[in-house]
VMD Tcl script that builds the backbone (N, CA, C; Angstrom):
set m [mol new atoms 216]
animate dup $m
set s [atomselect $m all]
$s set {name element resname resid chain x y z} {
  {N N MET 1 A 0.839 -1.167 0.000}
  {CA C MET 1 A 0.000 0.000 0.000}
  {C C MET 1 A 0.883 1.229 0.000}
  {N N VAL 2 A 0.367 2.286 -0.586}
  {CA C VAL 2 A 1.056 3.574 -0.567}
  {C C VAL 2 A 0.061 4.640 -0.119}
  {N N GLY 3 A 0.585 5.701 0.447}
  {CA C GLY 3 A -0.258 6.790 0.892}
  {C C GLY 3 A 0.276 8.119 0.415}
  {N N ASP 4 A -0.628 9.051 0.238}
  {CA C ASP 4 A -0.230 10.394 -0.179}
  {C C ASP 4 A -1.318 11.377 0.228}
  {N N ILE 5 A -0.958 12.645 0.215}
  {CA C ILE 5 A -1.911 13.711 0.516}
  {C C ILE 5 A -1.923 14.686 -0.643}
  {N N SER 6 A -3.114 15.052 -1.070}
  {CA C SER 6 A -3.291 16.069 -2.108}
  {C C SER 6 A -4.061 17.222 -1.489}
  {N N TYR 7 A -3.849 18.399 -2.007}
  {CA C TYR 7 A -4.640 19.535 -1.555}
  {C C TYR 7 A -5.305 20.157 -2.761}
  {N N ILE 8 A -6.580 20.503 -2.565}
  {CA C ILE 8 A -7.441 20.942 -3.660}
  {C C ILE 8 A -8.013 22.312 -3.299}
  {N N PRO 9 A -7.802 23.313 -4.164}
  {CA C PRO 9 A -8.382 24.626 -3.863}
  {C C PRO 9 A -9.897 24.600 -4.081}
  {N N THR 10 A -10.632 25.178 -3.137}
  {CA C THR 10 A -12.082 25.297 -3.269}
  {C C THR 10 A -12.463 26.743 -2.975}
  {N N TRP 11 A -13.728 27.073 -3.180}
  {CA C TRP 11 A -14.196 28.423 -2.889}
  {C C TRP 11 A -14.093 28.732 -1.398}
  {N N GLU 12 A -14.112 27.702 -0.567}
  {CA C GLU 12 A -14.074 27.897 0.884}
  {C C GLU 12 A -12.684 27.736 1.476}
  {N N GLY 13 A -11.678 27.505 0.662}
  {CA C GLY 13 A -10.307 27.285 1.143}
  {C C GLY 13 A -9.776 25.958 0.638}
  {N N TRP 14 A -8.713 25.494 1.259}
  {CA C TRP 14 A -8.087 24.244 0.828}
  {C C TRP 14 A -8.839 23.040 1.378}
  {N N LEU 15 A -8.963 22.006 0.556}
  {CA C LEU 15 A -9.491 20.707 0.970}
  {C C LEU 15 A -8.323 19.730 0.878}
  {N N TYR 16 A -8.033 19.044 1.968}
  {CA C TYR 16 A -6.927 18.081 1.996}
  {C C TYR 16 A -7.491 16.675 1.876}
  {N N LEU 17 A -6.911 15.884 0.987}
  {CA C LEU 17 A -7.350 14.527 0.703}
  {C C LEU 17 A -6.188 13.572 0.944}
  {N N ALA 18 A -6.349 12.704 1.926}
  {CA C ALA 18 A -5.351 11.660 2.203}
  {C C ALA 18 A -5.871 10.357 1.614}
  {N N THR 19 A -5.032 9.666 0.873}
  {CA C THR 19 A -5.443 8.412 0.239}
  {C C THR 19 A -4.510 7.267 0.610}
  {N N VAL 20 A -5.071 6.063 0.584}
  {CA C VAL 20 A -4.304 4.824 0.735}
  {C C VAL 20 A -4.636 3.979 -0.483}
  {N N ILE 21 A -3.609 3.582 -1.233}
  {CA C ILE 21 A -3.798 2.860 -2.493}
  {C C ILE 21 A -3.181 1.468 -2.384}
  {N N ASP 22 A -3.924 0.469 -2.827}
  {CA C ASP 22 A -3.425 -0.905 -2.916}
  {C C ASP 22 A -2.574 -0.999 -4.174}
  {N N CYS 23 A -1.308 -1.288 -4.025}
  {CA C CYS 23 A -0.398 -1.337 -5.187}
  {C C CYS 23 A -0.721 -2.485 -6.146}
  {N N HIS 24 A -1.300 -3.557 -5.633}
  {CA C HIS 24 A -1.606 -4.700 -6.491}
  {C C HIS 24 A -2.782 -4.398 -7.420}
  {N N THR 25 A -3.861 -3.870 -6.865}
  {CA C THR 25 A -5.053 -3.612 -7.673}
  {C C THR 25 A -5.125 -2.166 -8.180}
  {N N LYS 26 A -4.305 -1.301 -7.607}
  {CA C LYS 26 A -4.295 0.137 -7.909}
  {C C LYS 26 A -5.604 0.815 -7.488}
  {N N ALA 27 A -6.333 0.185 -6.594}
  {CA C ALA 27 A -7.595 0.740 -6.090}
  {C C ALA 27 A -7.326 1.612 -4.867}
  {N N ILE 28 A -8.098 2.667 -4.741}
  {CA C ILE 28 A -8.052 3.460 -3.520}
  {C C ILE 28 A -8.870 2.702 -2.489}
  {N N ILE 29 A -8.207 2.237 -1.440}
  {CA C ILE 29 A -8.886 1.418 -0.439}
  {C C ILE 29 A -9.227 2.212 0.821}
  {N N GLY 30 A -8.710 3.416 0.933}
  {CA C GLY 30 A -9.030 4.264 2.068}
  {C C GLY 30 A -8.759 5.710 1.723}
  {N N TYR 31 A -9.591 6.581 2.258}
  {CA C TYR 31 A -9.347 8.005 2.053}
  {C C TYR 31 A -10.019 8.788 3.166}
  {N N ALA 32 A -9.594 10.011 3.333}
  {CA C ALA 32 A -10.219 10.931 4.281}
  {C C ALA 32 A -10.005 12.341 3.751}
  {N N MET 33 A -10.952 13.221 4.057}
  {CA C MET 33 A -10.876 14.613 3.619}
  {C C MET 33 A -11.131 15.516 4.822}
  {N N ASP 34 A -10.453 16.667 4.842}
  {CA C ASP 34 A -10.686 17.635 5.901}
  {C C ASP 34 A -10.109 18.976 5.485}
  {N N ASP 35 A -10.330 19.976 6.324}
  {CA C ASP 35 A -9.817 21.310 6.018}
  {C C ASP 35 A -8.456 21.550 6.669}
  {N N HIS 36 A -7.842 20.489 7.182}
  {CA C HIS 36 A -6.512 20.617 7.792}
  {C C HIS 36 A -5.605 19.496 7.305}
  {N N TYR 37 A -4.328 19.708 7.520}
  {CA C TYR 37 A -3.286 18.775 7.095}
  {C C TYR 37 A -2.537 18.333 8.350}
  {N N ARG 38 A -3.239 17.551 9.184}
  {CA C ARG 38 A -2.644 17.093 10.431}
  {C C ARG 38 A -2.813 15.584 10.556}
  {N N THR 39 A -2.183 15.025 11.560}
  {CA C THR 39 A -2.154 13.577 11.747}
  {C C THR 39 A -3.530 12.916 11.770}
  {N N PRO 40 A -4.585 13.491 12.391}
  {CA C PRO 40 A -5.889 12.813 12.374}
  {C C PRO 40 A -6.425 12.551 10.957}
  {N N LEU 41 A -6.057 13.377 10.005}
  {CA C LEU 41 A -6.468 13.146 8.615}
  {C C LEU 41 A -5.855 11.852 8.092}
  {N N ILE 42 A -4.585 11.665 8.340}
  {CA C ILE 42 A -3.881 10.464 7.873}
  {C C ILE 42 A -4.398 9.236 8.622}
  {N N SER 43 A -4.586 9.361 9.921}
  {CA C SER 43 A -5.106 8.239 10.711}
  {C C SER 43 A -6.451 7.776 10.182}
  {N N ALA 44 A -7.320 8.721 9.855}
  {CA C ALA 44 A -8.647 8.368 9.330}
  {C C ALA 44 A -8.539 7.610 8.014}
  {N N ALA 45 A -7.626 8.010 7.136}
  {CA C ALA 45 A -7.458 7.317 5.851}
  {C C ALA 45 A -6.967 5.887 6.064}
  {N N ILE 46 A -6.036 5.705 6.982}
  {CA C ILE 46 A -5.500 4.369 7.255}
  {C C ILE 46 A -6.577 3.490 7.899}
  {N N ILE 47 A -7.324 4.035 8.835}
  {CA C ILE 47 A -8.409 3.278 9.479}
  {C C ILE 47 A -9.460 2.885 8.449}
  {N N ASN 48 A -9.807 3.791 7.546}
  {CA C ASN 48 A -10.784 3.465 6.495}
  {C C ASN 48 A -10.268 2.361 5.583}
  {N N ALA 49 A -8.971 2.369 5.279}
  {CA C ALA 49 A -8.395 1.298 4.451}
  {C C ALA 49 A -8.502 -0.044 5.161}
  {N N ALA 50 A -8.204 -0.057 6.462}
  {CA C ALA 50 A -8.270 -1.306 7.230}
  {C C ALA 50 A -9.702 -1.830 7.326}
  {N N ARG 51 A -10.690 -0.947 7.247}
  {CA C ARG 51 A -12.093 -1.376 7.261}
  {C C ARG 51 A -12.540 -1.898 5.895}
  {N N THR 52 A -11.850 -1.465 4.843}
  {CA C THR 52 A -12.233 -1.841 3.479}
  {C C THR 52 A -11.766 -3.239 3.108}
  {N N ILE 53 A -10.515 -3.539 3.440}
  {CA C ILE 53 A -9.961 -4.861 3.110}
  {C C ILE 53 A -9.228 -5.411 4.320}
  {N N PRO 54 A -9.185 -6.727 4.456}
  {CA C PRO 54 A -8.391 -7.290 5.546}
  {C C PRO 54 A -6.907 -7.089 5.244}
  {N N LEU 55 A -6.199 -6.493 6.166}
  {CA C LEU 55 A -4.768 -6.251 5.967}
  {C C LEU 55 A -3.979 -7.474 6.422}
  {N N THR 56 A -3.113 -7.947 5.577}
  {CA C THR 56 A -2.271 -9.095 5.885}
  {C C THR 56 A -1.228 -8.703 6.923}
  {N N PRO 57 A -1.010 -9.554 7.933}
  {CA C PRO 57 A 0.060 -9.243 8.879}
  {C C PRO 57 A 1.383 -9.042 8.131}
  {N N GLY 58 A 2.091 -8.011 8.474}
  {CA C GLY 58 A 3.354 -7.715 7.803}
  {C C GLY 58 A 3.198 -6.908 6.533}
  {N N ALA 59 A 1.971 -6.472 6.234}
  {CA C ALA 59 A 1.751 -5.656 5.031}
  {C C ALA 59 A 2.618 -4.402 5.100}
  {N N ILE 60 A 3.082 -3.959 3.960}
  {CA C ILE 60 A 3.955 -2.787 3.891}
  {C C ILE 60 A 3.141 -1.573 3.467}
  {N N PHE 61 A 3.312 -0.481 4.207}
  {CA C PHE 61 A 2.673 0.785 3.889}
  {C C PHE 61 A 3.777 1.799 3.634}
  {N N HIS 62 A 3.806 2.354 2.427}
  {CA C HIS 62 A 4.880 3.265 2.038}
  {C C HIS 62 A 4.341 4.663 1.777}
  {N N THR 63 A 5.077 5.663 2.246}
  {CA C THR 63 A 4.785 7.049 1.921}
  {C C THR 63 A 6.097 7.723 1.548}
  {N N ASP 64 A 6.007 8.985 1.222}
  {CA C ASP 64 A 7.236 9.729 0.927}
  {C C ASP 64 A 7.896 10.238 2.209}
  {N N ARG 65 A 7.494 9.682 3.336}
  {CA C ARG 65 A 8.032 10.021 4.654}
  {C C ARG 65 A 7.700 11.441 5.095}
  {N N GLY 66 A 6.536 11.919 4.670}
  {CA C GLY 66 A 6.081 13.215 5.150}
  {C C GLY 66 A 5.874 13.171 6.653}
  {N N SER 67 A 5.988 14.286 7.304}
  {CA C SER 67 A 5.932 14.321 8.762}
  {C C SER 67 A 4.629 13.774 9.325}
  {N N ASN 68 A 3.507 13.985 8.652}
  {CA C ASN 68 A 2.238 13.510 9.177}
  {C C ASN 68 A 2.156 12.001 9.199}
  {N N TYR 69 A 2.681 11.338 8.198}
  {CA C TYR 69 A 2.629 9.881 8.180}
  {C C TYR 69 A 3.555 9.293 9.237}
  {N N GLN 70 A 4.635 9.969 9.569}
  {CA C GLN 70 A 5.557 9.466 10.579}
  {C C GLN 70 A 4.971 9.587 11.987}
  {N N CYS 71 A 3.982 10.441 12.176}
  {CA C CYS 71 A 3.403 10.657 13.501}
  {C C CYS 71 A 2.413 9.588 13.876}
  {N N HIS 72 A 1.918 8.824 12.928}
  {CA C HIS 72 A 0.866 7.848 13.240}
  {C C HIS 72 A 1.456 6.631 13.933}
}
mol reanalyze $m
mol bondsrecalc $m
mol representation Tube
mol addrep $m
């Protein structure tokens, strides 16, 4: 799995989108959106991914090592 954060300009300000992608199927298996770029956003995306598919013990989750992903 890989994770990333995108930010999208809206009329009301920035919308932050955290995603978790299954590298095998290339499907987005978890995501979360909010008006902030803090650790709870990333935690919500990871929790949603774990609710979507059963995670294999030892599964690898890769990010670009952004500070928010390191805090979880």
